[in-house]
C-alpha positions as CSV (number, residue, x, y, z in Angstrom):
1,M,-88.7,-6.5,-18.5
2,T,-88.4,-9.8,-20.3
3,D,-85.8,-12.3,-19.2
4,A,-83.8,-11.5,-22.4
5,E,-83.8,-7.8,-21.5
6,I,-82.7,-8.5,-17.9
7,N,-79.9,-10.8,-19.0
8,L,-78.6,-8.3,-21.5
9,A,-78.6,-5.4,-19.0
10,I,-76.8,-7.5,-16.4
11,A,-74.3,-8.8,-18.9
12,K,-73.4,-5.3,-19.9
13,I,-72.8,-4.4,-16.3
14,E,-70.9,-7.5,-15.3
15,C,-68.8,-7.9,-18.5
16,P,-68.3,-4.3,-19.9
17,D,-65.4,-5.3,-22.1
18,Y,-67.5,-7.7,-24.2
19,D,-70.0,-7.0,-26.9
20,F,-73.3,-8.7,-26.0
21,K,-76.3,-9.1,-28.1
22,Q,-79.8,-10.0,-26.9
23,G,-80.7,-13.6,-27.7
24,R,-84.1,-15.2,-27.3
25,K,-83.5,-15.7,-23.6
26,A,-79.8,-15.3,-22.8
27,A,-77.3,-12.5,-23.5
28,L,-75.0,-13.7,-26.2
29,C,-71.4,-12.7,-26.7
30,K,-70.4,-13.4,-30.3
31,Y,-67.2,-13.5,-32.2
32,A,-66.8,-11.3,-35.3
33,S,-67.7,-14.5,-37.3
34,G,-71.1,-14.6,-35.6
35,E,-70.3,-17.7,-33.6
36,I,-71.4,-17.6,-30.0
37,A,-68.4,-17.2,-27.6
38,F,-70.4,-17.6,-24.5
39,Q,-73.8,-16.6,-23.1
40,R,-75.3,-15.4,-19.8
41,D,-78.7,-16.3,-18.5
42,Y,-79.0,-14.6,-15.1
43,C,-82.7,-15.3,-14.8
44,N,-82.4,-19.1,-15.2
45,N,-78.9,-20.2,-14.4
46,W,-77.5,-20.4,-10.9
47,E,-73.9,-20.4,-12.2
48,D,-74.4,-17.0,-13.7
49,I,-76.5,-15.3,-10.9
50,G,-74.9,-17.1,-7.9
51,P,-71.7,-15.1,-7.8
52,I,-73.8,-11.9,-7.8
53,I,-75.9,-13.2,-4.9
54,E,-72.8,-13.9,-2.9
55,R,-70.9,-10.7,-3.8
56,E,-73.8,-8.3,-3.3
57,K,-75.0,-10.2,-0.2
58,I,-78.6,-10.5,-1.6
59,D,-81.0,-12.4,0.6
60,L,-83.8,-14.5,-0.8
61,I,-87.1,-15.1,0.9
62,W,-90.0,-17.3,-0.2
63,Y,-93.5,-15.9,0.4
64,K,-95.9,-18.8,0.4
65,F,-99.0,-16.6,0.7
66,N,-98.4,-15.1,-2.8
67,S,-96.1,-17.7,-4.2
68,M,-93.3,-15.2,-4.9
69,W,-89.7,-14.8,-4.2
70,A,-88.3,-11.6,-2.7
71,A,-84.7,-10.6,-3.3
72,N,-83.5,-8.1,-0.7
73,A,-80.2,-6.2,-0.6
74,K,-78.7,-3.3,1.3
75,N,-81.0,-3.5,4.4
76,S,-84.3,-3.6,2.4
77,E,-83.4,-0.6,0.3
78,F,-83.6,-2.6,-2.8
79,V,-86.3,-5.3,-2.9
80,K,-87.8,-7.0,-5.9
81,Y,-90.3,-9.8,-6.2
82,A,-90.5,-12.5,-8.9
83,E,-91.8,-16.0,-9.5
84,T,-88.2,-17.5,-9.3
85,P,-85.4,-16.7,-6.9
86,M,-83.0,-16.1,-9.8
87,K,-85.2,-13.6,-11.5
88,A,-85.9,-11.8,-8.2
89,T,-82.2,-11.5,-7.7
90,A,-81.6,-10.3,-11.2
91,L,-84.2,-7.6,-10.8
92,C,-82.9,-6.6,-7.4
93,F,-79.3,-6.3,-8.8
94,L,-80.6,-4.0,-11.6
95,K,-82.4,-1.9,-9.2
96,M,-79.2,-1.6,-7.1
97,K,-77.4,-0.4,-10.3
98,G,-80.1,2.1,-11.1
99,K,-81.4,0.3,-14.2
């Protein structure tokens, strides 16, 4: 999945009452006029992904041997690897939600 696809999928889970569109990188919530109301970038912004990490109790581990981050939740039931801790967390969260 691209960052944009990941961001859109999480935005739809986290903010189901809003209508999000896929932007270049972030998920965009737009007014009817087309103006951007707000955006979410779970793959690159700690302010967006941080609350999910805390709420879901996701652990992050750096693996030096392969230069990857691992995000682990629910006693290793849901583990995902990525090049950044935010992307690993985002992928882990989607796996937890069955996406």
